[in-house]
N, C-alpha and C positions, 0 to 999 in steps of 0.2 A: 438537609432535605430528607423527608420521610417517604416521598413518593415521586417517581419519575416516569416519563414516557420514553420508550425506545423507538426512535424513528428509523428503524431498520428491520432486517429480517435474518433468518438463518443462523449460521454459527456465531456471528458477532452479537446477535441479539441474545443467544443462549449464554455467551461469554459474559455479557453485561449483567444478565439476570443472576448468574451464579455469584458474582461479587455482591450484588445488591442483596441477595438472600442472606449471605454471610454477615452483611452489615445491618440487616433488619430494615432494609429499604424496600417498599412495595414497588411493583413495576406494572406498567400498562404496555402491552404489546399491540402493535398494529399488524394486520396481515391482509394480503390480497385474497381473492377467491381461491387461487391456485395453492396458496400456502396454508390454508386452514388446518391441514392435518399435520403440519410440521411440529416437532417437539417444542420449540420455543413458545408456541401459542398456548400450549397447556401448562408450560412451566412458569409463565408470568402470572402475577397476581390477578390481572384482568387482561382480556384480549378484545380487540375491536376490529371488525371488518372495515377496511379503509377504502376498498374499491375493487374494480375488475383487475385482471391479470397484468396488463401493460403497466410499466412503472409510471408512465405519465398520467395514468388514471388512478394510481394507488399511492405508491411510496414517494412520489414527487408532488403530491397534492399538499402544498405548504399550508394553505389556509385551513383546509379540512383537518389536517393533523393538529394544528394549533387549537381548533375548535374542540376536537376530541380531548386534547390535553386540559383545556379549561373545564370541560364538562366533568372530567374525572378528577379534578382537583389536584393535579400534579404541580410540583414546585420547579421541576427542571425537565429538560428534554436532552437525551443523549442521542446524537446522530449516528454513532458507529463510524463506519468508513464507507466511502462511495456515496451514492444517492445524494442526500442533502448535506453531507458532512462538511463540505467546503463551499456551501452556498451562502454568501454573505447576506443576501436578502432574507433568507430563512432565519439566520442567526439574529438579524436585526428585528424581524417580526416577533421572534420569541422574547427578546428583551423588552420590546415595546409593550407586551401584554403582562409584563411583570414576572415572567418566568426566567429561570437560569438556563442559558444555552451552555451545555457541558462541553466546552471547547474554548478556543480563543474568541476575542471580540470580532464583530462583523468588520470593523475597520482593518484588523490584521488579516483576516481572511481575504478581504478585497485587495489589499495591497500585495499580498503574496500570491494570490490567485492569478493576477495579471503577470505573466512571466516576464514581459518587457519591463514593467514597473519594478518587479522584484530584482531583476538584473541591475537596474539603476540604483536601487537601494543598497545592494551588496557592494557595488563599486564605490559608493559614497562611504560605506562602512569599512572599506579596506579588505573585503573578502574577494579573492581572485575569482573571476568568472571566465567562462569559455568565450573566446573571441567570437564576435557576431554583430548583428545589427542592434543599434541602440534604440531604434524606433520601429513601429509596426510597418510591415510591408503590405500594401494593398493591391499592387499591380505586378504583373509578370515582368514588365519592363524594368521596374525598380528592383525586383528580386534578382534579375539577371545582372543588373549593374552592380548590386551589392555583392553578389556571388563572385564576381571578378576580383573584388578586393579581398574577400575572405579566402577564396581558393576551394577547389574540390578535393575530396568529397566533403559534403556538408550535410547538416540536418535541417530540414524544413519542418517547423513546429507551429502549432496553434498557440497563440498567446494566452488564451483563456483556458487552455486545457492542460491536463497532466496525464501521466501514464503513456501507454503505447498507442492509443487511439489517434491522437492528434500529431503524430510525427512520422516522417519518412526520410530515409537516407537517399541523397542524390549524388551520384558519382560523376555527373557531367551536366553540361548546359542542356543537353537533350533531355536528360532525366528530370531536371528541374522544370523544364517547359512542360513535360508530360504530366508531372505530379502536382503542379501548382494549383490548378483549379480544383482538383480532387481533394487536396488537403484543406483548402479554403471551405469547400462544401461540407466536409466532415466536421470541421471546426464549428461551422454555423449550426449544423444539425445536432451535434453533441453538447456544445458549450454555449450556443447562442451568440457567438461572436466569430466572424470570419477573418479577423486580423491574424496574420502569421508573421514569423520572424525567422532569421537564418542564424545557425551556429556552426562553427567549424567542427567537423567530425574528428574526434580524438581517437586515433588508432590504438589498438591493444589496450583499451581502457577497462578499468574496473569500476563498477558502480558501488560506491561505499557511502553509507548514510549514517548520520549521528542522531540518536534520540535525545531530544532536549525537553525540559519541563520548566515552566515558569509559574510563580504564584502571584498573588495580588499585593505582595509586600516587597516586591523588588528583587526577589530571589530567583535566580536562573541557574539550573544545573544540567549537566549532560549525563546520560546513562550509557556512555561508550557507543561503539559503532557496530554496524552489521554490514556484511558483504552480500550484495544482492545482484551479483554479476551473472548468475545462471538464469537466462531469459530466453523466451521465444516470442518473436514478434514484439520486442520491446516490453514484454510483460514478464514480471518476476515469476520464477518457478521454484527455485531453491534459495534460501537465505541462511546465513550462518554468522555466528559471533563467538569469539573474536575473528576478525578477518585473517585468513591464513596468508603467510608470506608478506605481511605488512610490517615494516620496521616500527619499533616502538616510538621513535621520535616523530614519525609521520602520523601515527595514531594519535599522539598527543596534540600535534598541530591541527589535525582534522577536528578534534574535539574543541580546541580553543577557537578555531574558525567558526564552528557551529554556534558557540556561545556568543561570539562577536555578531553573527547574523541575528540571533535571537534578541540580543540587546538593542540592535539597530531599530527594532520595531516594538520594543517593550513587550516581548512575547509572554503570553500566559497559557497555562494548561499544556497538553501534550502536543508536540510538533516534531517533525523530522527534517533535518537539513541534508539534502542529497548532493553528493559530489561525484565527479568523474576524476579518477586517479590514473595518470598515464604510466607508461613503462618506466619512466624515470622517477616515479613517485611524486611528480608534480600534480597538484590537485586544483580543481576548479568547481565553483558553485554551479549546481545544476538547477535545483528548485527547492522550495520549502513546502512540505505538505503540512497543512494546518489542521491536523486531525490525528487520531490514533491510526497506526499503520496495520495492515493485514498481518505483517510479520512481527508485531509487538511481543508475541510469546517467546521469541528467540531471546529478547532482552530480559524478559521475566525469568527465563530459565537460568541465565547466567548471573543475574543479580539477586534472585530470590524475592523480587518485589512484585506487587500487583499494580499494574499501571492503570487499570480501570479504577481501582480504589484511589490512586493518586489523583485521577481526573475528578472524581467526586469530592475529594478533600479540597482541592484547589477551587472548584466551583462553589464550595461551601464557605470559602474564605479562609481555609486553613493554610498553614505554612509548610513549605518543603524542608526536608532535612538538609544539612550542610553537604557540600560536594564530597568532602573527605570521608563521609560515612557510607558512600555508595561504592561498593566493591563488586568484583566479578569472580566467579569460580567455575572452572571447567569450560566446556565447549558445547554449544547447542546448534542444531541444524533443523530448519523447517522445510518440509516438502509440501507443496500444494497439490493435492490429489484432485484431478479434474475428471468429470465424466466426458471424456473425449477420446477420439481415435489417436493412439500414440504415434501413428505414422503420419497422419495428416493434420492433427490438432483440431479437427472438426468436432464440434460438440456431439455428444452421444446421449441424448435424453432418453429416459425410460424409467421403469420401476426397479428399485433396488431389491431384487429378489433375495439376494444374500449379501450381508454386510458384516463380515467377521474380521476384526482387527487382530494384529499380533500383539505380543507383550513388549514392555519396556519403552513405551512411548506415551506422550501426552497427545490426546486426540481432541481437536476442536472441530466439531462437525455440526452441521445444521440438520442432519438426517438420521433416521433410524431405519432398520430393515423394514421393507414394505413401503417406504415413502417413494414418491415420484420425483425424479429430477426433471423439471419441466424445461421447455425451450425459452421460457420468458426471461430468465435471469442468468447471471454468471453460472457456468456449470461446475464450479468448485464444490466437491463433495465434502472435503475435509482438509484440515491442516494437520500434518503429523510432525510433532516436535520431539526431537530426541536429544537427550543431554548425556554427556560423558565427562569423565575426568579430564580428557583431552580429545583432540580431533580424531585420533586413531580409534579410541574407544567409541566415540559417537558414530563413526562410520561403520565399525564392526556391529554395533547394536542396530544400525540402520539396515544392514544386509540381513541380519537375523529377523528383524521386524517384517520387512517386505516379503521374505520367504514364507511367512505365516499369515498373510492377508488373503482373504477370499472375498471378492466382490463379483456378483453376477447380475445380469439384467441390463447393464450398461458397460461400454468399454471404458477403460481408464488409462492414465499415463503411468501406472505402476510398473508395467513391463519395461518402460523406458527408464524409470528410476533404477530398477534392479541392474540394468546393464550400465547405465551412465555412472553411477556412484563408484563402480569398481574400475572405471576407465582411468588411464594414466593422467589425462589432463585434470580431471576433477580430484582424483585421489591424491595427486601431488599438491593440490592447493594453489598451483601456479596457473591461474586461468583468468581470462578476461571475458567481456560481455559476448564475444562471438563464440565462446566455447561450446555451447549446446548446439546451435545450428551447424557449426563446423563438424562436430562429432557425429551428428545425425547424417550429414551428407556423406561423410567417410564410411559410416556404418552401412548406408544404403549401397554404396559402391562395392563394399565387401560382402554384401548380402548377410550381414550379421544382425540387422534390425528388422 
């Protein structure tokens, strides 16, 4: 491919453009009215206004994006993450007009995008799954009946969704009754499908995912795992690799299970198999994300590889290297810096009057000083990725980095990072998915946050 369109915005668009520039591939960027001044727009070879600020009128306009791609003579479309990246209909439309969708096929996206269907597929493949309903639940009566079999606490989840938007923890029959209609409504609004399902809540769980890659020649490899257990509202905030306090034999079993999952659907391009690991190191399939992850730089830092280049290579029909050539070195941690109040997590849009980063980190950002963080999109300002020869060095470099960052004009979660990364739960590496909310609650009680 000599020219591609990037159907995304901000930092991931810049990230893709950077690799394309190195490979001599021209890029077409699309942007909303609000994003016209962002750096990625000027860094692309060409840029096109796609629509007004709301995503439904701009970045989710599938047919309009494809028309722009045809007009500008591109050979492929890279969806980034979020937005249309896991939209099977979009992937299908791209292929139908003779362009390459830089990701897995629409069939794979469709199969893994339906969480109930993906659970069934994993069961057939011999991958352990969290106990739960095997069919969609459409009525409260059925949900309450199934909940009695599973037991409380449990997770109520949207079948067509991923991430934290379409899920809620229910501690009791009363909570399930109160939350059922709300989750169904959110599922319909965000994912276009109000079918939900129930899963047993795994206490003291770690969220560990494995990066996989497949090509069109039958080759499938893993690029080891990432620990994504530091979350707020079921959304990842800090990710690291390798996972601390994870026995080597469990790490190997997770990677093998991820390959088993990928082989079950003949997976191609970049994907991530997500697992829940309990306090006894028993693990269960959670979901498969059929796209490049936000946290892919963590894997890039420990492997020395460019995953966007791999995506382009696979999309172009190239072959992946053998599994035994993929090695890791050192430890990497990614911090998602948001324009938000660190005490409430409410977004804090505004003008970035000062944006000064510290030394010793890889910065993936969609903004420059003077840019506006608008309320129309995710408020992530940047991803800060720090690599060290081991976890201790990565944490030390993190502390030094955040002590030399200056951001003004918006509130950020950096004050939270500065306190949290030196706390015993995180510094020890012995933490589960409740670590951040529990630490915040304790800090508020002690008036230290």
